[in-house]
N, C-alpha and C positions, 0 to 999 in steps of 0.2 A: 785876813784874807778876805778879801771883797766879791761878796755874793752877788751875782746880775739878778737886775728886779725886772718882772715885766712886767709892763708901763699898762695902765687900762686900752690903749688906743689898739697896742699889739692883738693881746686877749680877745678884744670888740674882730680884730679883722681873722684870727683863727677861728673864733668862735662863726663866724659867719661862713668863711668856705668849709668848717663841718658841716653846717646846716645844708652848703649847697650840694655837696656829695652826698649828706642822706637824701635829698629832695631827689638827686636823679638818681639813687639808688631806688628808691622807694618808685620812681615812675618807670625804670626799666622792668622792673618785680610785677608792676602792676602789667606794667603791657606784655610783660610774657606770661601773666596771670589770664589777661585778656585773648590772647595769643591762642592759649588754651584752651578756654571755653570755648574760643571762637570752633577752633577744628573737630574740638569734641561737639559743639551743636550743628557743623556742618557734616561731621560722622553721622551721629546718633536724630538728627532731624531732619536734617537739608538733606542732604545726599545720602538718607539710610538705606533706598531700596540701592543705589550701585555700591551701598559696600556690603548689605544683603545678598545681593546678587554676586559679588565675588568672592564672599567666605562661600553661599553656596557650589558655585566652580570648583573650589575647593577639596569637598569632602561629597559634594551632590554630582551624579550624571546622569541625564534624561538619554533615556534610549527609546528609537522609533520603533514599534511595531509593524509589519507593513501588514498591511489590508491585504487577503486574497482575493485576484481581482476576478470579477465575474468569469460567467461563461458562456459561449454562444452556443447556442441550441439548433437545433434542425425541427423541422413540425410535429417533428414526432419526438419531440425530446432527446436525440440524441446528441453529446457534445462534438460539434465542430474546432472548437478552439476552449481550451483551458489550462492552467496555470501550476504548474509541476516544482513543487520546492528545490530550492541548488543553492549551493554553498558558495559566496565568494572571496576570496584569500587578498588581504590587503599589509600592509607594512610601514611603520614610521621609520625610515633607514636612520635616523641621528638616533635611535631605542635598539636596532639590531647588535649583538654584541659581537656575534659571530656568524658575521656577514659568509664567507666559504662553507661552514658547517648548512647553513640555512639555505643555502643556493644547492646544494648538493642533495639535501632531503627532498625539496621541490622537484628537482630533475627528476629524483627516484619517482615522485609518484605521478610527475603531469608527464612524463615523456620529452621535456623540451631541454635543451641543452642547459648545462649547469652556467655559461658564461650566459644565456641569458635573464638569469634571474640575477647575477651578480650585477648585471648593469642596472637593473631596476633598484636593486636593495645598495646601492652605491651614490642614488641619483641626491639631489640635495636640495630634498623638499621632505617636508614630514607625512605625506602621504600618498604612497604609488597601490596600485591595482596588480597585484598577482596574479591571479586569475577568476574571471567571472565563469557565473555556471555551473558548477561543478554537480553532475549527481551526489548524492549523500552516501550513497554506498561507496562510491570513489573518494571522497573526501573524508571520509571518520576518521580515518586511521591518521590525518595530520591531525582534524579536529581534537583529539584524544593529547595530542603533543602540547607541551609548554615551550613557548621558544619566544625570546625575550625580543619584544618590537614587534610582532606577526599576530596577525587576530582575522578573523572569520565574522561572516555576516550571514544571515541568513534569508534569502532573496528569495524570487519565481522566476521564472521563463517561460513562456508561451508556447504549448503544443498545440499541434495543429493536426484535424485529421487531411486535408491536402486536398480538397474542395474548394471550391466558391475562390478561389484564393485572391484575385483580383477584389471581388466583393465582401470579403471580409476584412480584406487588408492586414497588415503587420503591427507588432510591438518593436520597442525600440529594446537596448539592452537595460535597462530603467522600469520594462513595463508598463511603459505608455504610451497611447496607439497615433500609428505615424502614417495610416495609409487608410483607406476605405472604411468599413464598420466598427475598427479599432478606433480610427483616430474622431469618427465624429461621436459614437457613443462612447468615450473615454470616462466623461465625466461621469456614467451613470454606471461605468464596470470596474472603475479601479477600488471605491470607496473611498474610509476614512481611515487613515492611520491611526496606529494608538500612541498614546504615552507610557510610559513604565519610567519613574524615578527610584535612583537605587543610592544609598549614603554609602560612603567607604570609611571603614575604621581605622586604627594609623599602621595597623598591618596591610594595609589596602585590598582587603576581605571587602566585599559588597555584599549589601543587604538590602531588601525594599526599605523604601524610606515609609515608617510607620503614618507620617502626617501628611504624606503630599498624596494629591490627588493622582489616582493610576484610570487613566483614560484607554479603553478596551478597545481594540479598532474594530470596526465595522467593514464587512468585507462587501466587495461590490456585487450589485445586479447581476444576475443572468437573463440576457439578453435572447428569446427565442425568433427566428425567422421564421419567412415564409415556405422556407426554400426548403424540397426533402431530399436528404445526400441522396440516397440510390437514385433519384431522376437528375438529379446535378450528375453524379459521375456518369451514367448514362450517356446526358448529354455531352463533357467533355469527351466520354471516349470517341463520340462520334465526328464530332468537330475536328476533334485530330486525325482519324483516321481520314476522311476530305481532303487535310490538306498535305499529307502524304500522298495521297492515292490522284489529285489532282494537281501537286507540286504547288498549289497557292502561298498566298504568303501571309495572310494568319485567316480565322476563320470568327464567327461570335453565333451566338442563340438564345432562344429564351423561351422558358415553356409558361404560359400566363396561366390562370382561372379566369377565364371571360366573365365570367360571372360577379366574383367578386372582388376582380383585379389585383389578386396574389402573385406574387411570381413563385413560381414553384422551383426552378431553374432558372440560372443566368452564368454563361460562360464565357470563356473570352481562350484563346489559341492563337501565338505560344502562351504559354503560361509557365507557373514556377515552382521549386518546391519549397513551402513554408516552412519548412522546420532544415533549409539547409541554404542560406540566403547568399552565399560568398557570389560578388558580382553581380548583385541583383540589380536594373537598375530599372529609373523613373518609368521610362517605356514600358518597358513589364509590368511594371504594376497599374498601368491605366486599365482602369474598367472601360475600353472598347465600347460596348454596349449602349452605354447610356454617354461617352465623351465624344466618340468619333460621326462622323457626319457623311453622306456618300448621297450624290444624287440615285431614285431608289431605283427610276426606269420603273417598269409593267407594272410594278408590285403598286405605284401609284396613281393607276388606272381606277384605284376603287374609288377612287374623288371625280373624276370623269363618272363615274358608271353610276354613281351616290346621285351626281346632277340631272346627267339624262332621265333617270326612274324618277327622282321625284321632282323636277323642276319641268323637262322636259315630256315630261309624261308618255317615255320612249319605252315599251315593251317587247318581250324576243322576237319578234317578227318584222320589227322596224327594219325597213329596206336602208342599207347604208352604202355608200360608193367608196371604193378602196382604192380606184383611181390608177388602175393594174399595179399598182406596189409603189407608187412614185407620187408622192406630191413637191410640189416647187411653190414656193412660201420666198417670194423678195428673193429670188436669187439663191439661196438653200434649199436642200434637198433633203423631205423625210421620206424614209424608204421603208419597206416591210420583209421578212426574213423571204417571202415567197410573194409571186403577185394575185393578187386579189380582184374581182371585179363587184359586183353589186350581191351583197351578204344580208345576210339580217345582222341586226345587232348582238345576239346572242353569239352567233359565229365568229362576230368581229373581236368578240372578249376571250372566245374561245381559243381560237389561233392566234392570239395578241396583238392586231392590228395597230403596229403605229399610228399609219394614215388616218384611218378612221377615227383612232380616240383623239388624232390633233384637230380634226375635222369637227369632230364632238363634243368639244371641248370650246371652239369657235362658236358654236352656235347656241350655247348654253351662255356664252359670256363671260367676261372677266370676272364683276361684281359675282354674280350669282356661284361661277368655279373658285373666286376666293373664299367665297363663303364655306361652301362647304370644308374647305380644307381648312380652312380656320376651325371648325364643328367638329373634324376628325381627328384632331389634336395637331398640326402643323404649324412648323413655327413658333411653338412656345415648348418650355416644358412640362414634362409628364406628369411633375408631382412627386415622383417617387421619392425624391429625398434624399438621394445619391449625389456623393462628392463629385466634381467636375463633370455634372449633368448638364449637356448640350441643351440648346431649346431649337436645334435646327437653323434654317434660313428659307421664309417664304417672304420676299418683295411684296411689301403693298404695293395694291393696283397702280397706282401714282405712279410707280418707280419701272413700271412693264415697257420693256419695247416692242417692237411690231411682233416679234417672234416668240416672244417671252407665253402667250396663252396656249399656240399649239405645239409647241417645244414639252409645256408644264403637263399638256393632256397624257402625256405620254412616259411624264416621271423626269424631264429633263429644265434645269433653271431653278430649280428648288432643291435643298437642302435635308436630310433628315438622318436620327439616328434608329438602329433595327430596332428599338425601345417605339419611337413613335410607329413606325410604321405595323408593328404588333400591336399598339393600341387603338390605331383605325380598323384592323380587323377585330382584334376583340371588341369592339363598339358594336361593328356589324353583327356580331354574332349576338351580343345581348340585347338584341331589338333597338340597335341606334343610340342604346346608352351608357356614353361615356363613364367608365368610373379611370380613378385616381390608381394605377401602380403603386402596389406596397412592398416589402421585403418584412417589416417589423411587425411581427406578429404581437408580441407582449415583451415588459418587462418586468419583472418579479426578484423582490428584495430575498435578501437572505435568511429569510424568518418563511420565506414561501409566498409569500403576500404580493398582487398585483397591483404596482404599481402604475402602470401602462398600459393599455390594451389598444390597440388596432382593430376600427372595424371599417368594414368596405362602404365609401366615401362614393356618390353620384357627382360628376362634374356637371356633366352637359347633354339635353337630348338633342345628338348629335341628329340625328335622324329619323322620322316617323318607324315603331314599328313594322309596320306592313311593309314597307320600303325596303327595310332591311330583312325583313325575311325572303321577300321576293328577289333578293338581289343574291342573298345566300345560295338558294332553290335554282335559281335560272339561268346564273350567268357565272357563279365561280364555284359549285360544284359541276357544272359542265364543264369546266377548267381541268377537273382531275378527272371526271371520266371520260372524255370525250378529246382535251385539247392539250395543253402544255405540261400537263401537272401530271398528267399519269401514272408516274414512278414517286407521288408524292400518296399514292393509295395506301390505304392500310387495311389488311386481309379482315372483314367482318364488318367494321367502322367505318359509315360515309363521311368523307373530305369533301372541305370547299375550302378553295383558296385562289393563291395567284401566284405565277413564276416572275422574275425580272431581273434581266438581264441587260445591265447598262456598263455602255464605256466611260472608262473616265478621261477624266481631263488631264491631259499630260502634256507638257512640256506648248501649252497652248493649243491643243487639238486630242481631236477624239480621233485618231487614223493608229494609233499603235494598237494592234493586235491583243498584247501581253496585257494590255492594261483594260481588264472587267471587272466589276462586283454581280454575284450569281446569288442571286437571293429565290428563298418560298417562303411567304408566310401565309398561314391556311388556321385551316381551329375543324375540330371535329366533338360528337357529330355533327352534322351540316342542319339536320332537322331539329332537333336541341340541342342546341352546342354547350360545349361547357367549359372544354380548355382549348386554347390557343397558344402558337408554336413561330415562332421566323427562326429559318437560317439563314447568315448570310458568308459567304466565300471569297474571300479579298485576292482578285490576281491569281484566278485558278491559269494554267500554263495547259494541261494536256488536252481540256475541254473547257468551253466559257458558257456554255448554254447552260439558265438555270434549269431546264428540265432535265438534262443529262448531272448537273454539280448538286444544287441546291435540294431537289424536289424530294431525289431520293433517300438522303438524308432525314429531312423532316418523318419520311416513312419510316425510318430504320428507330429513330429518336421517342417516335407518337408510340409506337407498336412498342418496344420496352418497356418504355414508360409505362403502358397499359398492364403489359405482363408483371411490371416492379411493385406496382401500386395497388394496393386493399383498397385504399381511399381511393383512387381516382373508379378502380371497379364496380364499388360502391355506388359511388356516383351515377354510374353510367348503367348500374342494374347488370352486371354482368357478372357471369359465373367465374369466383375465384378458381387459380388452377393450387392445386396443392405448393403449400409451405417451399418443398425442396425443388419446384420446379420455376419456384417466381424467377426471375431476372434481377440483378442488380449490378451494381458496382462491377465487373468482372475483373478488374486489376489493380492494383493497390499501390504503394510504396515503402517500401522494408525501411522504420526508425532504426534509430542507431541505439542498440541497447547496451553499451558497454556501460561497465560502470553502475546498472541499476540492478536491485537485488533480485533474486528470483522470481520473485510474489511481484512486485515492480512490472518488470518484464514480462512476465503470461500475461497481466493485465493490459500492458500497451497493443501486445502483437493481439489478443482479443476482442480491443477496439477496432482495431485494421483488420478484422476477419479472419487472423491468420494462426496458426495453431503454432507450441512451443515444444521440442525435445531438448529437456535438458539434460547436461554429463556434469559430473565432477562434483562439489561438495554440495548437498542438498542443504539450500536456505543462504547461499553464497552470495554473492556478486559476478556478473557478467564480465569477461574475459577475455571474448570473443565471440563469432557467429558466423554460421555457415553461408549466410548469403550477405551480402556486403549492403549497408545503410545506403538508400538513394536510386536501391533497384528496383525496377517494377515486378510485381510478379504476377499469378493467378491468386486471387482469394482462397483459402483454405489450405494455401503451401505451408509447407513446416518448415518452421528455421529451427536449427541444431544450434544450441547455445551451451559452452565452458563456463563452467562453477567455480570459482575458489573461495573460500571463505576470509575475508579481509578482518581488521581489528575492530571490536565488535562498533557500532557506531554510539555515539556520544547522547544519553537521553538527550531528548527535547527539550526537558524542565532544567538542563545545564544553563546560564547565560550564555551568551556570546561574549568572548572575550573580545576585548578593543584595545588598542592602544591610547595611552592618554594623551589626550593633546591632538589627535588623528584626526583629520577635515572630516565633519560629519555634512 
């Protein structure tokens, strides 16, 4: 048999192919090795933070611990706004295993239809809110149940005493300030949230991460106002009464410490229930006392009187001509409410003569008149620092027409806010020194340390002290004692001030009798002034003269304020009445108690000045109340509540159950 032999050439070719294949395999293995090294290098060195974070997400969870929002307090330290803990329930619909059973349980707990919750639980989202801001007592039974895909968060919602609504403002559902002082001081009030890091075991149980930094929440600061809650409530009651009595469209009022510029009360009507915000509009939330401008009418005669007294050197017996009650200038007529001939300047201010105010302004001259108007604070913001404050409108002399000066003499062709008018009268009361108005007394941190405190601030010396005292004694005291402001008098307290009845420009004319603004601005006691106040009633229908509309409201507000405030009585060296006779807020709005525990409901009613009569299971939660939420009742009224036991509340130490993967 012949055996085939391999030639040297064939063997060389085979060795070459083998070497080539070996080289390729070696190269591939080297590339594979390099790829692995590269991947490991990326994971362990280059992208280490990314993968470490991804791993942490798989077994760690960070929970935000909300800081408690600070309180807003009145000048006596009484809470006007504070945060109450509540529970909010949410779901991850993808993790809910039995939507029907969950919807039924939610319906039984909260009273809404089963279909409402089914619609929420069937949404194609990973996170839906089921209920927000539920009282802890009402939520306790559901918190103790373990329902797949449903969790809860502890949140806060704001509760208000229901005074100074437009001034204090509101927070939204996330406890963020959206109007008023709640908005402008949101940073100070909200504090700083904390962070807790938990790790998850293989069974899903959570425990605090031993090596992670746990950031404790820092509660918000408390903001103390210059407002006195009792005086505020009195002012709100009286302007509401005026609107009802005279069928007016709105009313505003401010009470100020004339010596320091502190705002003791600032009110607007219509107002709103701060704890029941359904249907609330931006117009209702507007603080008209600082945002709305109006032609002030005769209260603006303080500028004319200052120019005449200090610049023209006029005194009480200065003879002035009333021109029989009508003055015609450039084809336009300026009229008085009755005819006057030659009378004294004191009499002209007392009876509020428009004709004499116009001629006096013209004698003073445009530059002098403008200078006094600016010095008294018109045409510029007061500095009170409230959202939306208007600076009014005072045209420079270069833009004045032929009639601007005489019309301005009695309060037309100039626009002012109620606060600006009051500031002018407070300046006269304070020996001619114009102070900056302010409503924030101090800001205190969660440890009780003051981080900010306001002090009285002198803005300008608008008038000489002797000019101010002379005007107060000889002119504006006379208005109240013998002139148009008689009904502004306060028994036992000498008052100085001025009425203002101004027609409003409507459809291009001043002819509409329905469109008036009635106001009174004044201070007391005139010989040693301490407090100033203004009342403005817009579009009164049954009567429009300020002497009948605004002056008596001033008297009632200030008289009742003196009866209620021990601080005022001390300042004025008055004998304080017995405590039980002190005047204060006489009516309050009944809060919603349903779902609160007995102790919580009792505390809340005590805050409102109401009494509670419990019935049912002692220590239980409120299931009904005898007076409906939102009803206005007299202080000291007894509210009967029915109590029932609920499932014991989940302990505060139990951590919030949360749906894995839910939006945070």
